[in-house]
Residue frames relative to the residue before (quaternion, step in Angstrom):
aa qw qx qy qz dx dy dz
M 1.0000 0.0000 0.0000 0.0000 0.00 0.00 0.00
F 0.1823 -0.7629 0.6146 0.0841 3.52 -1.22 0.68
W 0.1978 -0.7556 0.6143 0.1120 3.54 -1.18 0.67
V 0.1875 -0.7525 0.6200 0.1195 3.55 -1.04 0.82
N 0.2098 -0.7455 0.6238 0.1054 3.53 -0.84 1.08
I 0.1078 -0.7897 0.6035 0.0219 3.54 -0.39 1.27
D 0.0606 -0.8100 0.5827 -0.0243 3.54 -0.57 1.21
T 0.3180 -0.7997 0.4863 0.1514 3.55 -0.25 1.31
P 0.6688 0.5097 -0.3416 0.4197 3.67 0.77 -0.83
T 0.7686 0.3328 -0.1918 0.5115 3.63 0.99 -0.76
K 0.3489 -0.7683 0.4644 0.2688 3.58 1.35 -0.02
T 0.4907 0.6258 -0.4626 0.3918 3.56 0.75 1.10
C 0.1573 -0.7104 0.6764 0.1143 3.50 -1.32 0.59
T 0.0437 -0.8105 0.5841 -0.0102 3.57 -0.47 1.18
I 0.2483 -0.7799 0.5633 0.1127 3.55 -0.73 1.13
H 0.0678 -0.7995 0.5963 -0.0254 3.55 -0.84 1.12
T 0.4333 -0.6170 0.5665 0.3326 3.57 -1.26 0.36
E 0.6118 -0.5652 0.3924 0.3903 3.59 -1.18 0.37
N 0.6707 0.5026 -0.2960 0.4582 3.61 1.20 -0.43
C 0.4758 0.6756 -0.4289 0.3650 3.57 1.29 -0.09
D 0.5938 -0.5891 0.4125 0.3608 3.60 -1.05 0.72
S 0.6341 0.5384 -0.3389 0.4395 3.59 0.97 -0.81
S 0.6630 0.4959 -0.3010 0.4732 3.58 0.96 -0.85
K 0.6596 0.5192 -0.3063 0.4489 3.55 0.95 -0.87
N 0.7457 0.4082 -0.2096 0.4831 3.59 1.09 -0.71
K 0.3959 0.7222 -0.4882 0.2888 3.62 1.22 0.12
K 0.0341 0.7929 -0.6078 0.0264 3.55 -1.14 0.62
D 0.5274 -0.6135 0.4915 0.3223 3.51 -1.22 0.56
T 0.0155 -0.7849 0.6194 -0.0063 3.56 -0.92 0.94
K 0.7227 -0.4134 0.3161 0.4548 3.56 -1.30 0.00
L 0.7877 0.3475 -0.1570 0.4839 3.60 1.01 -0.83
K 0.7716 0.2234 -0.1292 0.5814 3.61 1.24 -0.43
G 0.2411 -0.7991 0.5387 0.1150 3.54 -0.86 0.98
V 0.3173 -0.6682 0.6217 0.2572 3.51 -1.40 0.10
G 0.8043 0.1575 -0.1646 0.5488 3.54 -0.48 1.24
L 0.7734 0.1499 -0.1171 0.6047 3.56 1.33 0.03
L 0.4360 -0.6864 0.5181 0.2651 3.54 -1.24 0.47
K 0.1249 -0.7541 0.6416 0.0639 3.51 -1.12 0.84
S 0.8065 -0.3174 0.1768 0.4664 3.62 -1.22 -0.16
D 0.7685 0.3205 -0.1861 0.5215 3.63 1.01 -0.72
G 0.7167 -0.4139 0.2453 0.5047 3.59 1.27 0.19
G 0.1319 -0.7967 0.5810 0.1019 3.51 -1.14 -0.65
W 0.4939 -0.6179 0.5296 0.3064 3.51 -1.43 -0.03
L 0.0379 -0.8057 0.5911 -0.0098 3.57 -0.72 1.09
P 0.3526 -0.7574 0.5137 0.1956 3.62 -0.93 0.90
F 0.0323 -0.7732 0.6333 0.0075 3.55 -1.20 0.68
S 0.5347 -0.6510 0.4432 0.3062 3.56 -1.11 0.69
T 0.8100 0.1294 -0.0406 0.5705 3.57 1.02 -0.80
F 0.6333 -0.5169 0.4166 0.3977 3.53 -1.30 0.37
V 0.6480 0.5341 -0.3229 0.4365 3.59 0.92 -0.90
Q 0.6368 0.5152 -0.3321 0.4678 3.62 0.96 -0.78
A 0.6566 0.5136 -0.3055 0.4601 3.58 0.94 -0.90
E 0.6871 0.4809 -0.2818 0.4662 3.56 0.86 -0.96
D 0.6475 0.5209 -0.3181 0.4563 3.60 0.96 -0.85
Y 0.6281 0.5340 -0.3296 0.4601 3.59 1.01 -0.82
C 0.6672 0.5012 -0.3020 0.4609 3.58 0.89 -0.94
K 0.6536 0.5110 -0.3156 0.4605 3.57 0.94 -0.87
K 0.6962 0.4936 -0.2730 0.4440 3.57 0.88 -0.97
E 0.7977 0.3672 -0.1551 0.4524 3.57 0.84 -1.01
F 0.8364 0.2878 -0.0966 0.4564 3.61 0.99 -0.70
V 0.5962 0.6050 -0.3847 0.3613 3.61 0.95 -0.74
Q 0.6535 0.5189 -0.3242 0.4455 3.61 0.93 -0.81
N 0.6869 0.4457 -0.2808 0.5007 3.61 1.23 -0.30
G 0.6730 -0.5447 0.2844 0.4117 3.58 1.21 0.45
Y 0.4611 0.6725 -0.4562 0.3564 3.60 1.23 0.20
I 0.2539 -0.7257 0.6109 0.1889 3.52 -1.26 0.49
I 0.3403 -0.7192 0.5695 0.2062 3.55 -1.19 0.60
R 0.0739 -0.7862 0.6134 0.0122 3.53 -0.91 1.01
K 0.2856 -0.7075 0.6168 0.1937 3.52 -1.26 0.55
D 0.4580 -0.6855 0.4930 0.2779 3.56 -0.81 0.97
V 0.6231 -0.5668 0.3917 0.3704 3.59 -1.16 0.54
C 0.5668 0.5959 -0.3801 0.4233 3.61 1.21 -0.35
L 0.6306 0.5520 -0.3406 0.4261 3.63 1.16 -0.42
């Protein structure tokens, strides 16, 4: 499984593996959700890296977001 951390303030989509420390430490907050997007973004799950990357390209790149791969990849 892969997690995408969508960060609205910095316009980044960072793809993480489920075993990455960042993924393990994700939490739902007032501004960022887990499994849903809130005002500052959120963490969304995907089965494959390609699905995660395709989603980011389709939904965010045209709005100026960049896609990053976590160091765990």
